[in-house]
N, C-alpha and C positions, 0 to 999 in steps of 0.2 A: 442518560447515555453515559457509559463509561468511556474514560479517555485513556487508553493504553498506548503510551508512546514509547520509543527508545530515543532517548536525548544524549547528545553527545556534548559535554562539557568543552568549551574552547573552539567549538566548530565556526563561531562567528568570526573569531580571531584568524582562523584557517582561512575563511572564505575572503576575508579582507586581505590577507597577505597575498593570496592566489590572484585576487582582483587587481592589486598593485603590480604585480610581477607578469601575470599572464594574460589580463584583460578577458575577453569573451571566451577565448579558448579554454582558460582555465576554469570559468565558471560552467562551460559545457562539459568539461571533464569532471567536474563535482556532481554535475546533474546525472551524468552517465552513471557514476558510482551510487548514487541515490537509486537510480532506476534498477540497477543490478539486485540491490537489497530488497527493494519494494516488489520486485518480480519473484522473489523466494516466496513471499507471502502469496502473492497472486497465485502461483502455481500450486501451492498447498489449499487455498481456499476455493479454487474454481470448481473442484469436483465436489465439493461440500454444499455449494449453493443449490437449493431446490430448484428443479426444472419445472414441476407441475406436469398435468397429464391432459391430454385432448380426449374428452370422453364424448361419444356421440349422444346426441339428444339432451334432455333436461337433467339438472342435477350438477353436482360440483364438477368442476373442469376448467381448465384455463383456456381463454381464447387464443393467446399466444404463448404455448409453453416454450421455456427456455429464455424468454425476454429477460428475466432477471439475471441470469447467469451471463448473458451476453452483455449486460450493462456493466459488469465488473470491468474496471480498467486501471492502469497503473498511471500515476502522474509524478513528474520529477522536475526538480529545480535545484539550482546550486545549494539552497539552503535547506531542502526537504525533499523526501520521497513519500508518496502516500497511495493508497488504494481506495477507489472510489466505487460504491456499489449503488446503483440507482441513477435517478436523474428525472427530467421532466416526462420522460415517457413512461418510467418505472417508479411513480411515486410512492407505491407501496412497499419499497425496499426496507425502509427502517421498521416497519411492522413485522416483515418476515424476518429481519436479522434479530431484532430486540423483542418482538412479541408485542401483543396488545391485550392486556389481562381482560379488559372489559369485553372484548369480543372472544375471549377464550382461546386466543391464539398463542401458542407457545413459541418463544423465540428460538431461531436457530442461528446462534451468533457465528457463522462461519469465520469471518474475518478475524473476530477475537480469538478465536480457537487458533487459527493459523499463525497468528502472531504470537500467542503464548508459546505455542509449540516449538517455534523456531526463533525465539528471542536470541538465545546464545549463538546460534549459527549465523543469525542477521548481524549481530554485533561483530564477529569475528570476520565476515565477509566485508562489512563496510570499512573496517580498520584495514584490512588488505587492499581494498580498492583504493582509500584514502591515501594510503602510504605509497601507492603506486603513482597516483596523481602528484602527490608532493615530491616525490624523488624525480618525476619528469620535469618539476620546475626547480629542482636543486634545493628542495626543503626537506625537512623531516619535522614530525610531531614536536621535538624539542626546541627548535630554533624558530619557531613561529612566533 
């Protein structure tokens, strides 16, 4: 499985400074910044997630078309934002996303494509959101 992340140097120090100054409210504000940027990937990836089809009778078809797409969700905390696909009720999500060569299933990595396509925009938006949070607490990236 590929690990394609956007990592921000100094984010730990910024979170520490915000925790010392603003407490829970500052951490909530950073989580909101992460949520905004993770939502950008979510919005691009959701239409790319395969839905399946409901065919009458025997043969190929999904019992619950759209379940994989409905399992897509955004998670955010003060130190990270992420997009999750699948879960307990959708255990086949990794096989759909990454593929399963022994079963001749070609992967459809919608999340990976969405992140790669939007990486530059995500960075810019995150820095914009982070600067807004820092200015709310009288800080900037240089004095943290």
